[in-house]
Every structure is written in C-alpha cells, then in structure tokens.
C-alpha positions, 0 to 999 in steps of 0.5 A: 117720084118713082116706079114700082120698087119690086122692079129692082128689089124684091118685096121681101127685102123692103119688108125688113127695111127700117123707116125713121118717121118725122111727122110734120102733122096731118093734111086732110083729104083733098078733093080731086079738082087740083091746081094748074099752073103756067109751066115753063117751056125752055127753048131748045137753046136752053135744053142744048145749055142743060145737055152740055151741063149734064155731059160735063158733070161726069160719074155720079158720086155717093157720099158715106153719110151715117144714118144719124146724119142722114135722119138730121140732115132730112129733119133740118131741111124738112122743117126749114121747107115746111115752115117757110112754105107756110104762105104757100101751103095756106094758099092751096091747103087753107092751112099751114105745111103739115106733113110727116117725113119718112127716111126709108132705109133703102139703096135706091135713090128715090122720093115718094109722096103718098097717103094724105101726109106723108113725104118719104126719102131714101137713104139712097137719095141722102147719099147723093145730094151734095147740100141742104139746098139739093135735098130741099128741092127734092123735099119740096118737089114731094110737097108740091104733089100734095099741093097740087093734089096730084094724089087723088088725080094719079092711079095708084100702085102697090110698090112697097107691098106689105112694108113693115119695119121698126119706126123712129118718130119725132116732130120736126124741130124738137128733140131726138128721135125716139123709138115708138116700136110701131110698124108700118104695114098693110100694103102701102101704095105709092102713086105713079105721076103724069110727066105734066104733074112732075113738071108742076111738082119741080115747078111748085118746089122752086117757089118752096125752095126760094121761100126757105132761103136756099140758093136756087142755083145750087138746089138745081144741081140736084136734076143734075145729079139725077140725070148722071144717075139716069145715065149710069147702069142703075136708073133711079126709080124717081126717073122712070115717069119724070121729065128727061134730065135736061128738060128738068134742069132747063125748066128749073133754071126758067122758074128761077128766073121767073121767081127773081123777076118777081122778088122774094115773095113770088108766088106760083103763077096759076093758069 
C-alpha cells in the first residue's frame, strides 16, 4: 500500500522516524510467477450501496493511542493473523506465515509490504482503526501481497530514502519489546502495486481474517474509514494506487459472502 512517502513528507523527517520491529520469522525469495484468483466483481447495486455507506459515515476521526498501546495492538493482531493463517501460507509459500512486523512512527495513514518478509504499519494507521478486526484487515492485506508474490512482479520505487532509526524488536507472542540499538537504513524501497494486485491482496486478506476468527463485517469497516480519509483534505498514501473506496468495500462484502457460503475453512479460489 502507498505511494512515494516523499510526496507528502520530506525525506529528512522520515530519517528521524522511529520504528518498532516485531519479527515473525523469515520468508525466502519467491519466484515471480504469482498466484491468480477469481476476484469479486461487485454489481452496480453493491457499489451504490457502498457509496451510500461511505457518504453516511461522516468525517474521519483519529484516536489518541499511546505508543505502547499501538505496539501492543499491532503485536496482538499480527500474531493472531499469522498463527491462524498457517494453512493458507503453507498452500502459497510451502511454509507457515513468518513475517517481520514493523511499527513506523509516522502520521500518514499507511501500511506496506517490502523485502522478502517485512510488513509495516504506521502509527497514523493505528490512530484510524477502531478495533482489532479493522487492523486485522490491514495486516492481512499486506500478508496477501507476500502470498501472491506481488513484490517480485511490481516495480520498485525508493520511498523512504535512507531510513534510519532506533529499532525495538521482539518475536511476536512473547516478551517485552527490547531495544536492540540497531538501525535500518540504506535506501529502503517500497513496491508500487497495480489495482488488480491490490484487489487480490484484499481478497486474500478476507480469508486470513476469517481464519483468525475476527468478525468480517467489522473488519471491512476499515475500507470505509480509508474512503473517509480519501475524501478529506489529505488523502492517505495507500489509496493512490488502490481501487476506489466503494469498489473495495463492495468487493470485500462480496468476498465475505463467498467465505460464509464455503464455511470456516474456506480457501481462496484460484483462477
């Protein structure tokens, strides 16, 4: 998710931002073939209903969560998603869900997948989500980019420049965040995905959220909130290359119907 961070914030500021790194493991390099799926195509009536829901939602509100609350929320949700989605990860990666999770101290509403194993979420995003279920959809979406092998298909753009900051790290599921004193730097790059790839990541995310036992309707409200943000003066970076708010919300709802028809062990449908 996301366009060039430097469009809205000077790189010099980004260099000073702190990251909290919550490693889940390691994912090896993958081939560039990528999985393809039968993605939902919402009818016009569903898009109209989604548009009405977004219009009725009102302005976006931010919550004032502390740094500690944000780190714990992200750790809790990412651990649950990774553990419950193991069967899906094994079907796509031939191993369990093993990703590093990073909390980036930045005001932008954003999340991203990069490198072979990294998923990042900004503190701005953690001020927007209203529940664990909504954050689960965000984290699972980024996992979906890894599962669908989008990172090797997408072109790279350097978005963070030479990003350096203090890292606080711990394995998900245990212990307090321990300061490592390490620095992440040297031209970190994020990937820019096509709208089709973003739709595919949303599709895969719904199945992972379902496996983790979150309420799918509640989780889907994140797309409403991000559409609210897009209608404001500052559009979130992650929306610049994504389907529109009504498209995402309606497609999510259609995927939810598919999952409920298939049962709790539902798996994504490949094309």
